C-alpha positions, 0 to 999 in steps of 0.5 A: 790665587783667586779665581776669575769670573769666568772660572767662577761662571763655569764652576757654577754652571757644572754644579748645576748640571750635576744638580739638574742631572741628579734631580732628574735621575731621582724623579725618573726613579720615583716615576718608574716606581710610580708606574710599576706600583700601578701595573702601567706599561709603556706606550709606544714611543714616537721618535722625532727626526730633529730635536725638540720636535721641530721637524713635526712642527714645521710639517703642521706649519707648512700643511696648507702649502704642501697639501697635507692633510693634518687631521687625516694624513698625520693624526688619524693615520698616525694614531691608527699605526700606533694602535690609538695612543703613543708618546712623542715629544713636542717643541722644546722637548716637552713630553706628550701623550696622544690618545684616541681611546674613549676610556682615556678621554673619560678619565682626563675628562671626567673620573680623574678630572682633578689630575689634569688642567687646561695648563699655563700654555693655554692661558698664555695663548688665549690670554692676549685677547680673552683674559682669564675666563671659564674656558682657559682658567683652572683652580678656584677661579674656574670653579667660581666661573663655572659656578657663576655662568653655569645656572644662566645656561639652565634658564628658560630664557635661553630657548627664546628664539625671537632674536634667532628668527630675526637673524634668520629673516636677515639670513634668508634675505641675504641670499640673492634669488634670480628671476628663475628662482635660483641663487648661488653663493658661499653660504659660509660667511653667512653662517658666521654672521648669523651666529655672531648675531644670535650670540651677541643677541643672546649675551649683550641683549642686542644683536650687531646685526652684522647680516645687514652687511651681506643684504644685496644692494647694501653699500658696505663702505656707507654701512661701515662709516655709519657703524663708526659714527654709531660706535663713537655715539656707543650705539649697538650696531657695528659692522666692524666688529664682525671683521675684528673678531675674524681677524683676531680668530685667525690670530689666536689659531696661529697662537695654537699652532705655534705651541710654546712660540705663540708670542710669534703670532703678534702684530699691530693689526692683531693688537688693534683688533683686540683693543677694538674688541675689548673696547666694544664689549666693555661698552656693553658691560659698563651699560649692564653694571649701571643697570644692575647698580641702580642707575638704569638711565645709563644702563640697559632698559630693564623692561627688556627680556633676559640677557646673559650680560645683565644676569652676570652683572647682578653677581659680579661687579668686576668689569674686566672679569665680566668682559673676559668671561662674555668674550670667551663665550662670544668666540665660543658660541660663534665659531662652533656653531657656524662651523657645524652649520657649515658642514651640515649644509656642505654634506647635504648639498652633496647628498641628495638622499640625505637632504631629501630625507631631511627636508621630508622629516622638516615637512612632516613635523613642521610644515612651513610654520616657524611658529611650531619651531621651539626647543622641544619640537626641534629636539624631538625631530629625530632625523634632524637630530641624527644629521647633526650628531653625524656632522659632529661625529664626522667633522667634530668642531674641535677635533684636537684638545689637550690637557696638562697632568698636575700630578703623576697619574694613570690612564686606564689603557695605552701601554704595552704591545697591544695598548690595552694596559694602563699607562703612567703620565708624568706631572707636567705631561701633556695629554692630547685627545684626538677626538677626529681620530677616535670618531673615525675608528672602525672598531668603534663605529663600524666598517662604514665609519669613514662614511657620513651616515646619519642612519647609524644614530637610529640605534646609537647611544651616546657615550665616551666614544662621542665627545663633540662638546667635551665631558665631565666637569668642563662639558661645553655650557652652551651645548644645548643653546648651540644645537638649538641655534643650528637646528632651528636655522637648518629647519628655516632654511629647508622650509625656504628652499626646496633644493640645495646643489653643491657648486663648490669643488669636486672631490674630498672637501679640504679642512681648514683648522683654526679655532674650530674645524671648518670647510677650507673652500667655503660652502658654495651652493646653489639654492631654489626658492620653494614655491608656496 
């Protein structure tokens, strides 16, 4: 008697289940042998209350409404409780290893770099806006991208601070000052505009000048209408670009939080922002291709100073690739530097002792002369560098990162009851690097690790316990550019204002966690214009 279709499906399902079970058992036995051969011990296993880690994802998604501090209450305390390394399951049951051990981060980022990749999930989460670029690619394309971009950040031109000073002047003008010399504002949004303007100046060769929309007395509606008209004429000025970038950044952050369900963070508003940003950037890409392809009349004025877009266009003629690479650099440059500046001024506004010492260092090294500021002098101002380093330690702009193992491999520590034995990592397993927790470990940084203390850097050397810009072959290309921009603006603000007071909420600052870590309630301050 012939079997029915239902019976055939049932038989095939049984055979598939048996086949999968046998394969899984063989793979597990092979992995356990690999672990034994390498002297590994099991890490602490964190069990979920619900299947597939749904309970943990739900807690994270509801953190803002429940008042849970994900970094302090979930990550830092959780890592401390398991002695800095543990294994758990994420959404859909994917196993992951979380670690706050410097030796493990060194292995993932450097010594065993080839055993780990960004992974397919990262590509999908970011690809909707940023396409394929140096930040979210692996293998040969990443090597090609890195080789093309890295030399451009080694050029002397990135230290040309003319554009930075131009944006600084607009920044200062955007701070409303009363007749008594005092002004009050949330300075955080100005930092985002400043870093967007300096980033576009470096990348495109001309700034979008988004700070102009923040100047007192400016009719933003009129400026927006003008920007729309200019955009149609393919002009560089466009205030809407800033708004589109901010909206897209919010959606990208949501795609990361949703992990494998990233596709849920997709709306018509997000798609419109993506189209707007890509079209805007594509215009500059086309100008750069024209300029480097001999059609200078349709491209950039080649007498202008160096810009990264034109430099890359000399090596790459693919319009889509150029656009994606530039967008990735733009988002990285805008968000990380603005977050750093926001935390710097939140801290010095609440710490008069740090502010006074920093301003004295600025006066000693630079006086009120902007001409004295350059890459070398900013780098040599020790207390300024201590403040920047301590801010990056205490408030790392990227508090959590991850990599995916591309083969069975071993991390130096994390196994056994004391977490001091090697731990085996499965192919396909996610390794979460908890920089926020590592940067606050008392056994590494001392009993005052939970305090903001720039003086700790007077005798501290950089090592793998401090990785604000990642490390190894993927270390941030724009690290020095970002630090120089942040240092420059910090100095110029302290030259312009002799008093900065905190005017925001009292108590422990709440954290916002998007693509970067930022002050959730802004950076509201009162400033007093210095009398010269």
